[in-house]
N, C-alpha and C positions, 0 to 999 in steps of 0.2 A: 813860703808855703811849699811843701813837698808834693810830689806827684800823687801820693796815696792819701793825702790829707783831705779833709772836708773843710771848705771855707766855713768859718764859724758865723760870720756876720755879713750882711749885705754891704757892698761898697758904697751905696748911695744913702740908704736910710738907717743902716746899722742894725736892722732887724735880724734875728737869728734865722739862718738858712736851714731848711728842713727837707726840701723836695728837689730831686733831680728832674730837670726838664727833658734832657736828652743825653744819652751816652752812646757815642759811636766808636768808642775804643781809642786806640793810639793813632796819631797822625803827625806827619812832618809839618813844619810851618808852611802855610799855603802861599804866603807872599814873599818868602825869602828869595833874594836874588843870589844865584850861585854862578860862579865863573866856570869856564870850560874845564879848568883843572879840577874842579870839584864834582864833575858829573859822575865819576865812578867811585866816589867816596860815600861812606855811610852818612846818613843824615840823622840828627837827633829827633826822636819822636816824643810827642807830648800827649797827655790824655785830652781827648776832645769830649769833655763831660761838662754840661752846663747845668747850673742851678737856677731856680726861680725864687724870687722873694715873694712871700705871701702878702706883704704889705704894699710895696710899690710896683711889683711885677717886673722888676729888672731881671733880665736873664744874663747870667755872668759865668765866665769860665773859672774853674778852680786853679788853673795853671796858665800863666801868660809870660810872654817874653817882651823885653823892651823894644821900642821901635829901632833903636840904634843897633840891636842885635839882628833884627829882621832885615833891615834895609841898609846893611853895610856895603 
């Protein structure tokens, strides 16, 4: 999924997603561990926009990163 795309279906129940729950703009990964050498380097930013499923009420991000990338 790309940063500008809308997730088409809920990850849990597969219902069509229609509603944004909250959109706070772009943000770096909050739990990524960076080394001292990386402190002055630019970080990748991701959209922090969540969608809510009308059927199961699951709130989900449209963009996500693997745990291996976050906790390397």
